[in-house]
C-alpha positions as CSV (number, residue, x, y, z in Angstrom):
1,M,-34.7,-20.1,-1.3
2,N,-32.9,-17.0,-2.3
3,L,-29.0,-17.1,-0.9
4,T,-28.1,-13.3,-2.6
5,I,-26.3,-10.9,-0.6
6,T,-27.9,-7.6,-0.7
7,Q,-27.4,-4.0,0.7
8,E,-31.3,-5.0,2.4
9,N,-29.6,-8.6,4.2
10,V,-25.6,-8.0,4.7
11,H,-26.0,-6.9,8.0
12,L,-27.3,-10.3,9.0
13,L,-23.9,-11.3,8.6
14,L,-22.0,-9.0,10.5
15,P,-23.0,-10.0,14.2
16,S,-20.8,-13.2,14.3
17,K,-17.6,-11.4,12.3
18,L,-17.8,-8.3,14.7
19,S,-18.2,-10.7,17.8
20,R,-15.1,-12.7,17.0
21,M,-13.0,-9.1,16.2
22,A,-14.2,-7.7,19.1
23,N,-12.9,-10.7,21.4
24,M,-9.5,-10.1,19.4
25,L,-9.4,-6.6,19.9
26,A,-10.6,-7.0,23.8
27,E,-7.9,-9.4,24.4
28,D,-5.3,-7.8,22.7
29,K,-5.8,-4.3,23.8
30,G,-6.8,-5.3,27.6
31,I,-10.1,-3.7,27.0
32,S,-13.8,-4.7,28.0
33,I,-15.8,-6.1,25.1
34,V,-18.3,-3.0,25.1
35,E,-14.9,-0.5,24.6
36,A,-14.1,-2.7,21.9
37,M,-17.7,-3.1,19.9
38,K,-17.7,1.1,20.2
39,M,-14.1,0.9,18.4
40,L,-15.1,-1.3,15.8
41,Y,-18.1,0.3,15.1
42,A,-16.9,3.3,14.6
43,S,-14.0,2.2,12.4
44,E,-13.5,2.4,8.7
45,V,-13.4,-1.5,8.5
46,Y,-17.1,-1.4,9.8
47,S,-18.3,0.9,7.3
48,R,-16.4,-1.0,4.6
49,L,-18.3,-3.9,5.8
50,E,-21.9,-2.8,5.9
51,K,-21.7,-1.8,2.3
52,E,-22.6,-4.6,0.3
53,S,-21.0,-3.4,-2.6
54,T,-17.9,-3.2,-0.9
55,K,-17.9,-7.2,-0.7
56,A,-15.7,-7.1,2.7
57,W,-18.4,-9.4,4.0
58,H,-16.5,-12.1,1.9
59,L,-13.7,-11.6,4.6
60,G,-13.3,-13.8,7.4
61,A,-13.0,-12.3,11.1
62,V,-9.6,-12.5,11.4
63,A,-8.6,-11.1,7.9
64,L,-11.1,-7.8,8.9
65,Y,-9.5,-7.6,12.4
66,E,-5.6,-7.4,10.4
67,D,-7.3,-4.9,7.9
68,F,-8.3,-2.8,11.2
69,Q,-5.3,-3.0,13.0
70,A,-3.9,-1.8,9.8
71,G,-6.2,1.5,10.2
72,V,-5.5,1.9,13.9
């Protein structure tokens, strides 16, 4: 079994991280999950997260959310 993360499969790691981040953002800002997801997908954090070469996928949802908050 090949467990190497590549640009072709990094997208498989994103839903769980984004789901957790969206819940935190929606709660903090009092917005809907849909609005939170739109904000996250448009963010610099997501741009880094979807690129395997940045290794941002190593970070947990809380650390990624903190990065997102610092950039907002």
